C-alpha positions in Angstrom: 0.0 0.0 0.0 1.3 3.4 -0.9 0.7 6.7 0.9 0.2 10.1 -0.7 0.6 13.2 1.4 -0.8 16.5 0.0 0.3 19.6 1.9 -1.9 22.7 1.5 -0.8 26.3 1.7 -3.3 29.2 1.9 -0.9 31.5 3.7 -1.4 34.2 1.0 -5.2 34.5 1.8 -5.8 37.6 3.9 -8.4 37.3 6.7 -8.3 33.5 6.4 -10.9 31.8 8.6 -9.2 28.6 9.8 -12.7 27.1 10.6 -13.5 27.2 6.9 -12.8 23.6 5.6 -11.6 22.6 2.1 -12.1 19.5 0.2 -9.4 17.3 -1.4 -10.3 14.8 -4.0 -8.0 12.1 -5.4 -9.0 10.4 -8.6 -7.6 7.9 -11.1 -9.0 8.0 -14.6 -12.1 9.8 -13.3 -12.8 7.3 -10.6 -12.6 8.4 -7.0 -9.7 7.1 -4.9 -10.2 9.3 -1.9 -12.3 12.2 -0.8 -11.4 14.2 2.3 -12.4 17.4 4.1 -9.9 19.2 6.2 -9.2 22.5 7.9 -6.2 24.7 7.9 -4.3 26.2 10.9 -4.1 29.9 11.7 -1.2 30.3 9.2 -3.3 28.7 6.4 -1.3 25.5 6.4 -2.6 21.9 6.4 -2.3 18.6 4.8 -4.2 15.4 3.8 -2.7 11.9 3.7 -4.3 9.3 1.5 -3.6 5.6 1.4 -3.4 4.1 -2.1 -4.2 0.5 -2.4 -2.2 -1.6 -4.9 0.1 -0.2 -7.5 0.0 3.6 -7.5 -1.4 4.8 -10.8 -1.4 8.2 -12.4 -3.5 10.4 -10.1 -5.2 13.8 -10.1 -5.5 15.8 -6.9 -8.4 18.4 -7.0 -8.8 21.0 -4.2 -12.0 23.0 -3.8 -15.0 24.1 -1.7 -16.1 21.7 1.0 -19.7 21.5 0.0 -19.1 20.3 -3.6 -19.9 16.7 -4.3 -17.1 14.5 -5.7 -18.7 14.7 -9.2 -19.1 18.5 -8.9 -15.5 19.0 -7.8 -14.3 17.3 -11.0 -16.5 19.6 -13.1 -15.4 22.9 -11.4 -12.6 25.1 -12.6 -10.7 24.8 -9.4 -7.1 23.8 -8.4 -5.9 20.5 -9.8 -2.5 18.8 -9.7 -1.6 15.7 -11.8 0.6 13.0 -10.2 2.1 10.8 -12.9 2.7 7.2 -12.1 6.5 7.6 -12.7 6.8 9.7 -9.6 6.2 6.6 -7.5 9.2 4.7 -8.9 11.0 3.2 -5.9 8.7 4.9 -3.4 5.8 3.8 -1.2 5.3 7.2 0.3 5.1 10.3 -1.8 4.9 13.9 -0.5 3.8 16.5 -3.0 5.0 20.0 -3.0 2.5 22.2 -1.2 -0.6 23.0 -3.2 -1.0 26.7 -3.1 -4.5 28.1 -2.5 -4.5 31.6 -3.8 -6.9 34.4 -2.8 -8.7 34.1 -6.1 -9.8 30.5 -5.5 -10.6 31.2 -1.8 -12.9 34.0 -2.9 -14.7 31.9 -5.4 -15.0 28.8 -3.2 -17.2 30.8 -0.9 -19.5 31.8 -3.8 -19.4 28.9 -6.3 -22.0 26.9 -4.5 -24.8 28.7 -2.6 -28.3 27.9 -1.3 -31.2 29.7 -2.9 -34.6 29.8 -1.3 -37.9 30.7 -3.1 -41.0 31.4 -1.1 -44.2 31.5 -3.0 -47.9 30.8 -3.5 -50.0 29.1 -6.2 -53.3 30.8 -6.7 -56.3 30.5 -9.0 -57.2 33.6 -11.0 -59.8 34.6 -8.4 -57.1 34.6 -5.7 -58.2 31.3 -4.0 -55.3 29.0 -3.0 -54.2 25.8 -4.8 -53.3 23.2 -2.2 -51.4 20.0 -2.8 -49.7 21.2 -6.0 -46.2 20.1 -6.8 -44.1 23.2 -7.7 -40.9 22.5 -9.6 -38.3 25.2 -10.4 -36.0 25.0 -13.4 -33.0 27.0 -14.4 -33.2 27.9 -18.1 -30.6 28.8 -20.7 -30.9 29.7 -24.4 -28.5 30.3 -27.3 -29.5 31.0 -30.9 -32.9 29.2 -31.0 -32.1 26.4 -28.6 -33.5 26.3 -25.1 -32.8 24.0 -22.1 -34.3 23.5 -18.6 -32.6 22.0 -15.6 -34.7 21.1 -12.6 -33.3 22.6 -9.4 -35.9 21.6 -6.8 -39.6 20.9 -6.1 -42.0 21.5 -3.2 -45.7 20.9 -2.4 -48.1 23.7 -1.6 -49.9 23.8 1.8 -53.6 24.6 2.5 -52.9 28.3 1.7 -51.2 27.4 -1.6 -47.9 28.4 0.0 -44.5 26.7 -0.6 -40.9 27.1 0.2 -38.3 25.7 -2.2 -34.6 25.6 -1.4 -31.8 24.4 -3.7 -28.1 24.5 -4.0 -26.7 26.3 -7.0 -23.1 26.1 -8.3 -21.1 27.9 -10.9 -17.5 28.0 -12.2 -17.9 24.8 -14.2 -15.7 23.5 -17.0 -17.8 24.2 -20.1 -17.8 20.6 -21.2 -19.1 19.5 -17.7 -21.9 22.1 -17.7 -22.9 21.3 -21.2 -23.3 17.5 -20.6 -26.0 18.2 -17.9 -28.2 20.0 -20.5 -30.8 18.7 -22.9 -31.5 21.1 -25.7 -34.7 21.7 -27.7 -35.9 24.3 -30.2 -37.8 27.2 -28.6 -40.4 28.0 -31.3 -40.8 31.7 -30.5 -37.1 32.3 -30.5 -36.8 30.5 -33.8 -39.6 32.6 -35.2 -38.0 35.9 -34.2 -34.6 34.8 -35.6 -36.0 33.5 -38.9 -38.1 36.6 -39.3 -35.1 38.8 -38.8 -32.8 36.9 -41.1 -35.3 36.6 -43.9 -35.5 40.3 -44.1 -31.8 40.3 -45.2 -31.5 39.1 -48.8 -27.8 38.6 -48.4 -28.3 35.6 -46.1 -29.0 32.1 -47.5 -32.2 30.3 -46.7 -32.1 29.1 -43.1 -33.0 25.4 -42.7 -35.9 24.3 -40.5 -34.6 24.2 -36.9 -33.3 20.9 -35.6 -34.2 19.6 -32.1 -30.5 19.1 -31.4 -27.9 21.9 -31.7 -26.1 21.7 -35.0 -23.7 24.4 -36.1 -24.3 23.7 -39.7 -27.4 25.9 -39.4 -25.0 28.8 -39.1 -23.1 27.9 -42.3 -23.2 31.0 -44.5 -24.3 33.4 -41.8 -20.7 34.0 -40.7 -19.7 34.9 -44.3 -18.6 31.5 -45.6 -17.3 28.1 -44.7 -13.8 29.7 -44.5 -15.1 32.0 -41.8 -16.3 29.1 -39.8 -13.0 27.4 -40.4 -11.1 30.4 -39.1 -13.4 30.7 -36.1 -12.9 27.1 -35.1 -9.3 26.6 -36.1 -10.2 23.6 -38.2 -9.8 23.1 -41.9 -12.7 24.3 -44.1 -13.6 20.7 -45.0 -13.8 19.5 -41.5 -15.0 22.6 -39.6 -18.6 21.9 -40.1 -18.4 18.1 -39.4 -16.2 18.6 -36.3 -18.2 21.4 -34.7 -21.6 19.8 -35.4 -20.4 16.4 -34.3 -19.0 17.9 -31.0 -22.2 19.7 -30.3 -24.4 16.7 -30.9 -22.2 14.2 -29.0 -22.3 13.2 -25.4 -19.1 15.2 -24.6 -18.9 18.7 -26.1 -16.8 21.8 -25.9 -19.3 24.7 -26.1 -16.5 27.3 -25.6 -16.0 27.0 -29.3 -19.0 29.3 -29.6 -17.0 32.2 -28.4 -14.7 32.4 -31.4 -17.6 31.7 -33.8 -19.6 34.6 -32.2 -17.0 37.1 -33.3 -17.6 36.3 -37.0 -21.4 36.1 -36.6 -21.8 39.5 -34.9 -20.0 41.2 -37.7 -22.7 40.2 -40.2 -26.0 39.4 -38.3 -28.7 42.1 -38.2 -30.0 43.5 -35.0 -33.4 41.8 -34.0 -35.2 44.3 -31.6 -37.5 41.6 -30.3 -34.5 39.8 -28.8 -32.6 42.8 -27.4 -33.7 42.3 -23.8 -32.9 38.6 -23.8 -29.1 39.0 -24.2 -29.1 36.0 -26.6 -26.0 34.5 -28.2 -24.5 35.4 -30.6 -25.6 39.0 -30.2 -24.3 38.9 -26.6 -21.5 37.0 -24.9 -22.6 33.7 -23.4 -20.8 31.9 -20.6 -23.5 30.1 -18.6 -21.0 27.9 -16.8 -20.0 31.1 -14.9 -23.7 32.1 -14.2 -23.7 32.2 -10.4 -27.4 33.3 -10.1 -30.0 31.1 -11.8 -32.7 32.1 -14.2 -35.9 30.4 -13.0 -39.2 29.2 -14.5 -41.8 27.0 -12.9 -43.9 24.1 -13.7 -46.8 23.2 -11.4 -48.8 20.0 -11.4 -51.8 18.9 -9.4 -53.9 15.8 -9.0 -57.3 17.4 -9.9 -60.5 15.6 -11.0 -58.7 12.2 -10.8 -56.0 13.3 -13.3 -52.6 14.7 -13.0 -52.9 18.2 -14.5 -50.2 20.7 -15.5 -51.6 24.0 -14.1 -48.6 26.3 -14.6 -46.1 25.7 -17.4 -43.7 28.6 -17.9 -41.2 28.9 -20.8 -38.1 30.9 -21.7 -39.9 34.2 -22.1 -41.3 34.0 -18.5 -37.9 33.4 -16.9 -37.0 35.4 -13.8 -33.5 36.4 -14.6 -30.8 36.4 -11.9 -33.0 35.8 -8.9 -32.0 36.9 -5.4 -30.7 34.3 -3.0 -34.0 34.7 -1.1 -36.9 35.6 -3.4 -40.7 35.3 -3.5 -43.1 34.6 -6.3 -46.9 34.3 -6.9 -47.9 31.8 -9.6 -51.4 31.9 -11.1 -52.8 28.5 -12.1 -54.8 27.8 -15.2 -58.5 27.0 -15.3 -57.8 23.2 -14.9 -56.6 23.7 -11.3 -58.5 22.6 -8.2 -58.7 25.5 -5.9 -59.9 26.0 -2.3 -63.4 27.4 -2.7 -63.9 31.0 -1.4 -65.2 31.2 2.1 -68.2 33.4 1.3 -70.9 31.2 3.0 -73.7 32.9 4.9 -74.6 31.5 8.3 -77.9 29.8 8.9 -80.3 27.3 7.5 -80.4 28.8 4.0 -79.6 28.0 0.4 -79.1 29.9 -2.8 -79.6 27.9 -6.0 -77.1 29.9 -8.0 -76.4 28.1 -11.3 -77.9 25.8 -13.8 -74.9 24.0 -15.2 -72.3 26.8 -15.1 -74.8 29.5 -16.1 -75.8 31.9 -13.4 -79.6 31.8 -12.7 -79.8 35.5 -13.5 -79.1 34.4 -17.1 -81.8 31.7 -17.1 -85.3 33.1 -17.8 -87.9 33.3 -15.1 -85.4 33.2 -12.2 -84.4 36.0 -9.8 -82.5 38.7 -11.7 -83.2 37.3 -15.1 -85.8 38.3 -17.8 -89.2 36.9 -16.9 -89.4 35.1 -20.3 -88.8 32.8 -22.0 -89.0 30.8 -18.7 -86.2 28.3 -18.0 -84.1 29.1 -21.1 -80.4 30.1 -20.8 -79.5 33.4 -22.3 -83.1 34.5 -22.6 -83.9 37.0 -25.3 -80.4 36.9 -26.7 -80.6 37.3 -30.5 -77.7 35.0 -31.3 -77.2 31.4 -32.4 -76.9 30.3 -28.7 -79.8 32.4 -27.4 -82.9 31.0 -25.7 -81.2 27.6 -25.1 -83.0 24.8 -23.2 -81.2 22.1 -21.2 -80.9 18.3 -21.7 -79.7 15.1 -20.2 -77.5 15.8 -17.1 -78.3 19.2 -15.7 -76.1 20.2 -12.8 -77.8 22.4 -10.2 -75.3 24.4 -8.2 -75.5 26.7 -5.2 -74.4 27.3 -1.6 -75.6 24.0 -0.1 -72.0 23.0 0.6 -71.8 25.7 3.3 -75.4 25.5 4.6 -75.2 25.2 8.4 -77.6 23.3 10.6 -78.7 20.9 7.9 -77.5 17.2 7.8 -79.3 16.0 4.7 -81.5 17.5 2.0 -83.9 16.3 -0.7 -85.3 17.8 -3.9 -88.8 18.4 -5.1 -90.1 19.5 -8.5 -93.2 21.1 -10.0 -94.3 21.0 -13.7 -97.3 23.3 -13.2 -95.9 26.5 -12.0 -95.9 25.5 -8.3 -99.5 24.4 -8.0 -98.3 21.0 -6.9 -94.9 19.6 -5.9 -93.5 16.1 -5.7 -90.2 14.4 -5.0 -87.7 14.0 -7.8 -87.6 10.3 -8.5 -84.5 8.4 -7.4 -83.6 7.6 -11.0 -83.1 11.3 -11.7 -80.9 11.9 -8.7 -77.3 11.5 -9.9 -74.4 10.5 -7.6 -71.3 12.7 -7.4 -68.1 13.2 -5.4 -66.4 16.2 -3.8 -62.7 16.2 -3.5 -60.4 17.3 -0.7 -56.6 17.4 -0.3 -55.4 15.2 2.6 -52.0 16.5 3.7 -51.3 13.5 5.9 -51.8 11.2 2.9 -50.3 13.7 0.4 -53.0 13.0 -2.1 -56.5 14.0 -3.3 -59.4 12.0 -1.7 -62.7 11.7 -3.4 -65.7 11.8 -1.0 -69.0 10.3 -2.3 -72.2 12.3 -2.0 -74.7 10.1 -3.7 -78.3 9.2 -2.6 -77.7 5.5 -2.3 -78.1 3.8 0.0 -81.2 5.8 1.2 -81.2 7.3 4.6 -84.2 6.4 6.7 -85.9 5.3 3.4 -85.4 8.6 1.7 -83.3 9.6 -1.3 -81.3 12.5 0.2 -77.9 14.1 -0.1 -75.5 14.7 2.7 -74.3 18.2 3.5 -70.6 19.1 3.7 -71.1 20.1 7.3 -72.5 16.7 8.3 -69.7 14.9 6.3 -67.0 16.8 8.2 -68.7 16.1 11.5 -68.7 12.4 10.9 -65.2 12.0 9.2 -62.4 13.0 11.6 -63.9 16.4 12.4 -60.7 17.8 14.0 -58.8 17.5 10.7 -60.8 19.9 8.6 -59.1 23.2 7.8 -55.8 21.9 9.0 -54.8 18.6 7.4 -57.8 18.4 5.1 -58.9 21.1 2.7 -61.9 21.0 0.3 -61.2 21.7 -3.4 -63.5 23.7 -5.6 -64.4 20.8 -7.9 -68.1 20.0 -7.3 -68.0 21.9 -4.0 -71.0 24.0 -5.0 -72.9 21.1 -6.6 -76.4 20.7 -5.1 -77.2 17.6 -7.3 -76.8 16.3 -10.8 -80.3 16.1 -12.4 -80.5 13.2 -14.7 -83.4 14.2 -16.9 -83.1 11.9 -20.0 -85.8 9.2 -19.7 -87.0 10.5 -16.3 -88.6 13.8 -17.2 -90.5 14.9 -20.3 -89.8 18.0 -22.3 -91.2 21.1 -20.5 -90.5 23.7 -17.9 -89.8 22.6 -14.3 -89.3 24.3 -11.0 -87.0 22.8 -8.3 -86.8 23.4 -4.5 -84.9 21.9 -1.6 -85.9 20.6 1.9 -83.5 20.0 4.7 -83.4 17.3 7.5 -81.8 16.7 10.9 -80.2 13.2 11.3 -79.7 11.3 14.6 -78.9 7.6 14.6 -79.9 7.2 11.0 -83.3 8.7 11.6 -84.3 11.9 9.6 -86.5 14.5 11.3 -87.6 18.1 11.3 -88.2 18.4 7.5 -88.3 22.1 6.5 -88.0 24.0 3.3 -84.7 26.0 2.8 -85.1 29.7 2.1 -82.8 32.1 0.2 -80.3 33.4 2.7 -81.4 36.5 4.6 -85.0 36.1 3.4 -88.1 34.1 4.1 -88.4 33.2 0.4 -88.1 29.5 -0.5 -85.1 28.9 -2.8 -86.2 27.8 -6.2 -85.0 27.6 -9.8 -86.9 27.0 -13.0 -85.4 25.1 -16.0 -86.6 24.3 -19.5 -85.8 20.7 -20.6 -85.6 19.4 -24.2 -84.2 15.9 -24.4 -83.7 14.4 -27.9 -86.1 11.6 -28.8 -85.0 8.9 -31.2 -86.7 6.1 -33.2 -85.6 2.7 -34.4 -83.7 2.3 -37.7 -83.7 2.1 -40.6 -86.2 5.0 -41.0 -87.9 5.9 -44.3 -86.3 4.6 -47.5 -85.9 8.1 -48.8 -83.9 9.2 -45.7 -82.4 6.0 -44.1 -80.8 6.3 -40.6 -78.8 4.2 -38.1 -75.9 1.8 -38.6 -74.0 2.2 -41.9 -75.5 5.6 -42.5 -74.5 9.2 -41.6 -78.0 10.0 -40.5 -79.2 9.8 -36.9 -82.6 8.3 -36.2 -84.2 11.4 -34.7 -86.4 14.3 -35.7 -84.8 16.6 -33.1 -83.5 17.9 -35.4 -84.4 16.3 -38.7 -82.4 16.7 -41.9 -83.2 15.4 -45.4 -82.1 16.3 -48.9 -85.4 15.9 -50.6 -84.4 16.8 -54.1 -81.5 18.3 -56.2 -81.7 19.4 -59.8 -80.2 21.5 -62.5 -82.6 24.2 -63.8 -82.0 25.4 -67.4 -84.4 27.2 -69.8 -87.9 26.0 -69.0 -86.9 22.6 -67.6 -84.8 20.8 -65.1 -82.5 17.8 -64.8 -82.7 15.7 -61.6 -79.6 14.8 -59.7 -80.3 11.7 -57.8 -78.1 9.8 -55.3 -75.2 8.3 -57.3 -76.5 10.2 -60.4 -74.6 12.2 -63.0 -75.2 15.5 -64.7 -73.4 17.6 -67.4 -73.5 21.3 -66.8 -74.3 24.0 -69.4 -73.8 27.8 -69.2 -76.3 29.6 -67.0 -77.4 26.5 -65.2 -78.8 26.9 -61.7 -78.6 24.4 -58.9 -81.7 24.0 -56.8 -81.7 21.9 -53.6 -84.9 21.1 -51.7 -84.1 20.1 -48.2 -85.4 19.8 -44.6 -83.7 21.4 -41.6 -86.4 21.1 -38.9 -87.0 20.8 -35.2 -90.6 20.4 -34.1 -89.6 21.6 -30.6 -88.7 24.9 -32.1 -85.1 24.9 -30.8 -83.2 24.9 -34.0 -79.8 26.8 -33.8 -78.5 26.8 -37.3 -77.9 24.6 -40.4 -75.3 24.6 -43.2 -75.3 23.1 -46.7 -72.0 22.5 -48.4 -70.5 20.4 -51.2 -67.3 18.5 -50.8 -65.1 17.3 -53.7 -61.6 16.5 -54.9 -58.8 16.5 -52.3 -60.1 18.1 -49.1 -62.1 20.8 -51.1 -65.5 22.2 -50.1 -67.9 25.0 -51.0 -70.4 26.5 -48.6 -73.4 27.1 -50.8 -75.1 29.4 -48.4 -72.0 31.6 -47.7 -71.3 31.8 -51.4 -74.6 33.6 -52.0 -77.2 30.8 -52.3 -80.7 32.1 -52.1 -83.0 30.5 -49.4 -86.7 30.5 -49.7 -89.5 28.5 -48.1 -90.2 25.3 -50.1 -93.6 25.6 -51.8 -95.9 23.1 -50.3 -93.3 21.9 -47.8 -92.1 18.3 -47.6 -94.9 16.5 -45.9 -95.2 16.1 -43.0 -92.6 18.9 -42.6 -94.2 22.3 -43.4 -92.5 25.0 -45.4 -90.2 27.1 -43.2 -91.8 30.2 -41.7 -88.3 31.6 -41.3 -85.4 30.2 -43.4 -82.6 31.3 -41.2 -79.9 29.8 -41.7 -79.2 30.7 -38.0 -81.4 31.5 -35.1 -80.0 35.0 -35.1 -81.1 35.4 -38.7 -84.5 33.9 -37.9 -85.0 36.3 -35.0 -83.9 39.4 -36.9 -85.7 41.5 -39.4 -87.2 40.7 -41.8 -87.8 37.1 -40.6 -88.8 38.2 -37.1 -89.3 34.8 -35.4 -90.7 35.1 -31.8 -88.4 33.9 -29.0 -87.8 31.1 -28.2 -89.2 29.3 -31.2 -87.6 28.6 -34.5 -88.6 25.3 -36.1 -87.0 25.7 -39.5 -88.8 23.5 -42.0 -88.7 22.7 -45.7 -86.4 25.1 -47.6 -85.1 25.6 -51.2 -81.6 26.8 -52.0 -80.9 28.3 -55.4 -77.3 29.1 -56.7 -75.6 29.3 -60.1 -74.3 25.8 -60.8 -70.9 27.2 -61.9 -70.4 28.5 -58.3 -71.4 25.2 -56.7 -69.5 23.0 -59.1 -66.2 24.7 -60.3 -64.7 21.6 -61.9 -65.7 18.2 -63.2 -65.6 15.9 -60.2 -67.6 13.7 -57.9 -69.5 15.9 -55.4 -71.3 15.3 -52.2 -74.0 17.5 -50.7 -73.8 17.6 -46.9 -76.6 19.1 -44.9 -76.1 19.6 -41.2 -78.6 21.0 -38.6 -78.0 21.8 -34.9 -80.2 22.6 -31.9 -79.5 25.2 -29.3 -79.9 22.7 -26.5 -77.3 22.7 -23.7 -76.5 18.9 -23.4 -74.8 17.6 -20.4 -73.9 21.2 -19.5 -71.9 21.6 -22.7 -72.8 24.5 -25.1 -71.5 22.5 -28.1 -74.7 21.9 -30.1 -74.5 18.2 -29.4 -78.1 17.6 -30.6 -77.5 17.5 -34.4 -78.1 15.6 -37.6 -76.5 15.0 -41.0 -77.8 14.0 -44.5 -75.7 13.5 -47.6 -76.1 12.8 -51.3 -73.3 12.1 -53.7 -73.2 12.4 -57.5 -71.0 13.1 -60.6 -70.8 16.5 -62.3 -69.2 17.2 -65.6 -68.4 20.9 -66.3 
């Protein structure tokens, strides 16, 4: 066994603190032989002795800051001494000359690695906190149009959305060591600014599409020529590109080569004002391995609604440059975050039915604060495609029941005759649901069921949040358990399809006390601070269907594009070419040859007997992804003479509810049924080339289905044929 003694000499450091340790690392071929921390005496002298097992190989001695890891110390630009194997000839003990620690290194050792702390909060847009979210901070760097992120630390938000994140940050790296820790990708906005700036300069060659991995070949020609790149890198013209791009794409690189290349580029590149504040290479020097204060962006994730959601995702342009060693930040989460609901509850046995789906009741006709008519419709009186919209299928009734005090359970009654009589909503129409809370002791989201099964005391009732808290570890709420906003205000999901007929309904709520599984003291819940029973009125319009295949002239169901429903109904009744005093029919799979001045006429049905049609469109598709909107291109719409029995001619042809409600059509809210309609348009506009064409007729209802305003009640009819121009 050999012994290596390493004397240390920091006598030239003024004001030396002998309590400040240093680290000595001995490696062989990059593998650690010994790692020691030691202190110096008052004169700045000290030593480390290391036992070397087996034959003494060529060694490297590295001296640096005590808090650097073994790997980090090899990557820092610190003091290093090589000990060749030949120095051991004939020796078992080797004492090195003192390793001098200069003031320069002593100064940097105290600054190369520091601890940064970020205090912050994650909030929703309304200021409510986001609990249980994982906040991760990243240092970011960019050069040219490439961008990298390095995670520096993560923390979890508490009940107030607060977090504290501490991480250790080092600088003074060898460029190759710093580079190998980064993964680069194209930053699209940076690339857009650069490409836009360069394309304004005709002297530059066409820039290739950005590569995901850094490749200096993209700069070929920008520095003047390949010769310029050769001079910048010190390589031959033939090998400059291959060597530099290979180095930059390989696992070990030497990014300091960018310095010499920058001198050539800055002499020719135009200024790009949009990038001035970013200090981007090559317009500005770039030595990120000496960046001792990180540039931070955040990504925040949260388990919300049973799925892991990214609720904050910052990029290069949101970076906080050169943060302080202790800093603070407020992060605003996206709409997909689960927030702590605002504490705006009113005390007492009261309830406000505030929303139908996500629509405030003052925007649903006939309710408090809304127009008195049309009753139960969303957006009442709105002259727009989505105006006067009824509801269908699952209709979520929302309100303040989650913070109603003094009530253990509640049940729902309905009326369909304006309140003359009331009855219980049948169990089949009472949907189950869950509320979510963040459990800090478990570190996860917990789903709490609030269904009506099994019944309580024989009644289909819902449990209040107050009763749930009182019967589930009551001491934990507000401290280790926090409710999230998802479904917090949901009174009940009303399952209307198959349980309620179309029409206008009123709903109200009764509360109960519960002791030992027995319900008592049934009483109606009033609007808070009033003696007025809480109620909401809603108009329902569920889509009825019939069995396939439907009529032979308009088949529906499997292997067709047509739905077996008359809510709405679509049908291409007839299509023809009108010329002179006659016409030529265009049947399904038919063919027609056009002549000058021909007119296309299409008789069709876009109809909803309930009167809730939203809009329809009639287009032709042809060729490769081509289409023509016959109505938008100036097609004339008129009521079809005699209608298309049993569908009458349209009283208002639309093609939208807004058109039907406006002058001169003047439909009365909330009814527009559509009907049988004729479209006329010059055939040369409809059919610009010889091709196979397909007429496509679509119609949509205004109904809000499953709380989505996406016109889900719709229908489609098609007819295809050949046209020769």
